[in-house]
C-alpha positions in Angstrom: 4.5 53.6 76.7 8.0 52.2 76.0 6.7 50.2 73.1 5.1 53.4 71.6 8.3 55.3 72.1 10.1 52.6 70.2 7.7 52.7 67.3 8.0 56.5 67.1 11.8 56.3 67.1 12.1 53.4 64.7 9.4 54.7 62.3 9.8 58.5 62.4 13.2 59.0 63.9 11.9 61.0 66.8 13.5 60.3 70.2 10.6 60.9 72.6 11.6 61.8 76.2 8.1 62.5 77.6 4.8 60.9 76.6 1.4 61.9 78.0 -2.0 60.5 77.0 -4.6 63.0 75.7 -8.1 62.2 76.9 -10.1 64.3 74.4 -12.2 62.7 71.7 -15.2 60.4 71.3 -13.4 57.9 69.0 -12.9 54.8 71.0 -10.8 53.3 68.1 -8.1 56.0 68.6 -5.6 56.9 71.2 -3.6 60.2 71.2 -0.5 61.2 73.1 1.5 64.4 73.6 5.0 63.5 72.8 8.0 65.7 73.6 11.5 65.3 72.2 14.5 67.4 73.3 13.5 70.2 70.9 9.9 69.8 69.7 6.5 68.5 70.8 4.1 66.4 68.7 0.7 64.8 68.7 0.9 61.0 68.2 -2.2 59.2 67.1 -2.7 55.5 66.9 -6.1 54.8 65.2 -8.1 52.2 63.4 -10.8 54.6 62.4 -11.4 56.1 59.0 -9.3 55.5 55.8 -5.8 56.1 54.7 -7.1 58.6 52.1 -8.0 61.0 54.8 -4.4 61.4 55.9 -3.3 61.8 52.3 -5.8 64.6 51.8 -4.7 66.3 55.1 -1.1 66.0 54.0 -1.8 67.4 50.6 -3.8 70.4 52.1 -1.0 71.0 54.7 1.7 70.8 52.1 -0.3 73.2 49.9 -0.2 75.8 52.6 -3.8 75.8 53.7 -3.6 77.5 57.1 -5.2 75.6 59.9 -4.6 72.1 58.5 -1.8 70.5 60.5 1.1 69.0 58.4 1.9 65.4 58.9 5.4 64.3 60.0 6.8 61.9 57.5 8.2 58.5 58.4 11.9 57.6 57.9 10.9 56.2 54.5 8.8 59.3 53.5 5.4 57.8 54.3 2.5 59.5 56.1 1.9 56.7 58.6 3.2 53.3 59.9 1.1 50.3 60.9 1.1 48.5 64.2 -1.6 46.1 65.3 -3.6 46.9 62.2 -3.8 50.6 63.3 -2.2 53.6 61.7 0.4 55.6 63.7 0.5 59.2 62.6 2.3 62.3 63.9 1.6 66.0 63.6 3.2 69.0 65.3 1.6 69.7 68.7 -0.8 72.6 68.6 -0.6 74.3 72.0 -4.1 75.7 71.8 -7.5 75.5 73.5 -10.3 73.2 72.3 -13.1 75.2 70.8 -15.7 72.8 72.2 -14.7 73.9 75.6 -14.2 77.6 75.1 -16.3 78.5 72.0 -15.1 80.8 69.2 -15.2 84.5 69.1 -17.0 86.3 66.3 -13.6 86.8 64.5 -12.7 83.2 65.0 -16.0 82.0 63.5 -15.1 84.0 60.4 -11.6 82.5 60.3 -13.2 79.1 60.6 -15.5 79.9 57.7 -12.5 80.9 55.6 -10.7 77.7 56.5 -13.6 75.4 55.6 -14.2 77.2 52.3 -10.5 76.7 51.4 -10.9 73.0 52.0 -14.1 72.8 49.9 -12.4 74.9 47.1 -9.3 72.7 47.0 -8.5 70.7 43.9 -6.5 67.6 44.8 -4.7 65.6 42.2 -7.1 63.5 40.2 -5.7 60.2 41.5 -6.4 61.4 45.1 -9.8 62.7 44.2 -10.7 59.3 42.7 -9.5 57.5 45.7 -11.7 59.5 48.1 -14.6 57.6 49.6 -18.1 59.0 48.8 -19.5 57.9 52.1 -18.1 57.7 55.7 -16.8 54.2 56.5 -19.3 54.2 59.4 -22.3 54.5 57.1 -22.6 50.9 56.1 -22.3 49.7 59.7 -24.9 52.0 61.3 -28.3 50.7 60.0 -27.7 47.1 61.0 -26.2 48.2 64.3 -29.4 50.3 65.0 -31.5 47.3 64.2 -29.5 45.1 66.6 -29.9 47.8 69.3 -33.6 48.0 68.7 -34.0 44.3 69.4 -31.8 44.3 72.4 -33.2 47.5 74.1 -36.9 46.7 73.4 -37.1 42.9 73.8 -34.3 41.9 76.2 -33.8 42.4 79.9 -31.1 45.0 80.7 -27.9 43.7 82.1 -27.5 46.6 84.6 -28.9 50.0 85.7 -27.1 51.9 83.0 -28.6 49.7 80.3 -32.0 50.0 81.9 -31.7 53.8 81.6 -30.5 53.5 78.0 -33.5 51.3 77.2 -35.9 53.8 78.7 -34.4 56.6 76.6 -34.5 54.4 73.5 -38.2 53.5 74.0 -39.2 57.0 74.8 -37.9 58.1 71.4 -39.0 54.9 69.5 -40.9 56.8 66.9 -37.9 59.1 66.1 -35.6 56.1 65.8 -38.0 54.3 63.6 -38.2 57.3 61.3 -34.4 57.7 61.3 -34.1 54.1 59.9 -35.8 55.2 56.7 -33.2 57.2 54.9 -34.1 60.0 52.5 -32.7 60.0 48.9 -29.0 60.7 48.6 -28.1 64.1 47.1 -26.6 64.2 43.7 -25.0 67.6 43.7 -21.4 68.6 43.0 -18.9 66.9 45.3 -15.9 68.6 47.1 -13.4 67.6 49.6 -15.2 67.4 53.0 -13.7 66.9 56.4 -17.0 65.1 57.4 -16.7 65.8 61.1 -15.9 69.5 61.5 -17.7 70.2 64.8 -15.9 72.3 67.5 -14.6 69.1 69.2 -12.2 68.9 66.2 -11.2 72.6 66.3 -8.2 74.0 68.2 -7.4 77.7 68.6 -3.9 79.2 69.4 -4.4 82.5 67.8 -5.2 80.7 64.5 -8.1 78.2 64.0 -7.0 74.7 63.3 -9.1 71.8 62.1 -7.8 68.4 63.3 -8.8 64.7 63.0 -8.9 64.1 59.3 -9.6 60.4 59.5 -13.1 60.5 57.8 -12.5 62.7 54.8 -15.0 62.1 52.0 -15.9 63.5 48.5 -19.4 64.8 49.1 -21.6 67.9 48.5 -20.5 70.8 50.8 -23.6 70.3 52.9 -21.9 67.3 54.4 -19.8 69.7 56.4 -22.0 72.7 56.5 -24.8 70.7 58.2 -22.7 71.0 61.4 -23.1 74.8 61.3 -26.8 74.9 60.7 -28.3 73.8 64.0 -28.8 70.6 66.0 -25.2 70.2 67.2 -25.7 72.2 70.4 -22.5 73.8 71.6 -20.5 71.9 69.0 -21.7 74.4 66.3 -22.9 78.0 66.1 -25.5 78.7 68.8 -26.5 82.2 67.9 -27.5 84.0 64.6 -24.5 86.2 65.1 -22.1 83.2 65.2 -23.7 81.7 62.1 -23.5 85.0 60.2 -19.8 85.3 61.2 -19.1 81.8 59.9 -20.7 82.5 56.5 -19.0 85.9 56.3 -15.8 83.9 56.1 -17.2 81.0 54.1 -18.8 83.2 51.5 -22.0 82.8 49.4 -23.5 79.4 48.7 -26.9 78.3 47.6 -27.6 75.6 50.1 -29.4 72.4 48.8 -31.9 71.9 51.6 -32.5 68.3 50.6 -28.8 67.7 51.0 -28.8 69.4 54.4 -31.7 67.1 55.5 -29.9 64.0 54.2 -26.7 64.7 56.1 -28.5 65.7 59.3 -30.5 62.5 59.0 -27.4 60.3 58.4 -25.5 61.9 61.3 -28.5 61.7 63.7 -28.8 57.9 63.0 -25.0 57.5 63.4 -25.0 59.4 66.7 -28.0 57.5 68.1 -26.5 54.1 67.2 -22.9 54.8 68.2 -23.7 56.5 71.5 -26.1 53.8 72.4 -23.6 51.1 71.6 -20.9 52.9 73.7 -23.4 53.2 76.5 -23.5 49.4 76.6 -19.8 48.7 75.9 -18.1 51.7 77.5 -16.2 53.8 78.3 -18.1 56.7 80.0 -21.4 54.8 79.8 -23.6 57.2 81.8 -22.3 60.2 79.9 -23.2 58.4 76.6 -26.8 58.0 77.7 -27.0 61.7 78.4 -25.5 62.5 75.0 -28.0 60.2 73.3 -30.8 61.9 75.2 -29.7 65.2 73.7 -29.4 63.8 70.2 -33.0 62.5 70.3 -34.6 65.1 72.4 -36.1 68.6 71.8 -33.7 70.7 69.8 -31.5 67.8 69.0 -30.2 66.7 65.6 -32.7 63.9 65.2 -35.8 66.1 65.6 -34.2 68.7 63.4 -33.5 66.2 60.7 -37.1 64.9 60.8 -38.8 68.2 60.9 
């Protein structure tokens, strides 16, 4: 903790008097703390996930006055982050709100969220920033070979413990689904916009206003990359009733959805979730919970079956 406080003071000029870890989030490559100075409170994130470009886009959106996108605190040298141990240290003002994944959104808040995501998709970043944006999530290239490795381990090797035995049973039960997920549909070729790429309710905070956080994975992609999360298969992390979906699109506005693009991004996310939750069920943390999440991804009503339907 003292080392982190030293980094924050040296890099950002903030004299932290209280530092508390924040346990939310599925990203094992990131750690988040609530940091209090004598006058303000901040969210401090130390992460090896995503790309630098995501923070640049978030900063540009925040500086452009897009409500609901947290502004980044600058370093003493005017940068958006500092590096320690090959990970980025970033700071944003602390949002003293509730996590939407735990409380849900009201009808009005779903509409506010639709307005926010439409503003992100309608934004026009400077050309140099647009050109720097990745077209795919950094995770995309890693997932197919990881899934193949898991396939070999979970179907041909003896499990190392009871949790892995349960994981292998789930994997084998849904073998046909996993095999079909490994065959990707054609990538969509439609217009590309700034996409958050992970806008489920686990990344939404509400304090009277709706805030979208965790901009590590920003990509330049068709809007269906983000809208897929609103169209079913995400359980309580997306709209769960027709009324909620209607409220979201009341705010987002009219769009002619490319169903092939929706299928592609559902398919890509389903394979990513299957592989990454299975991997974490082996390596930890929260191994048993990861098996349960994987069961939901692959089971009836889950994203995998929706993507393949």
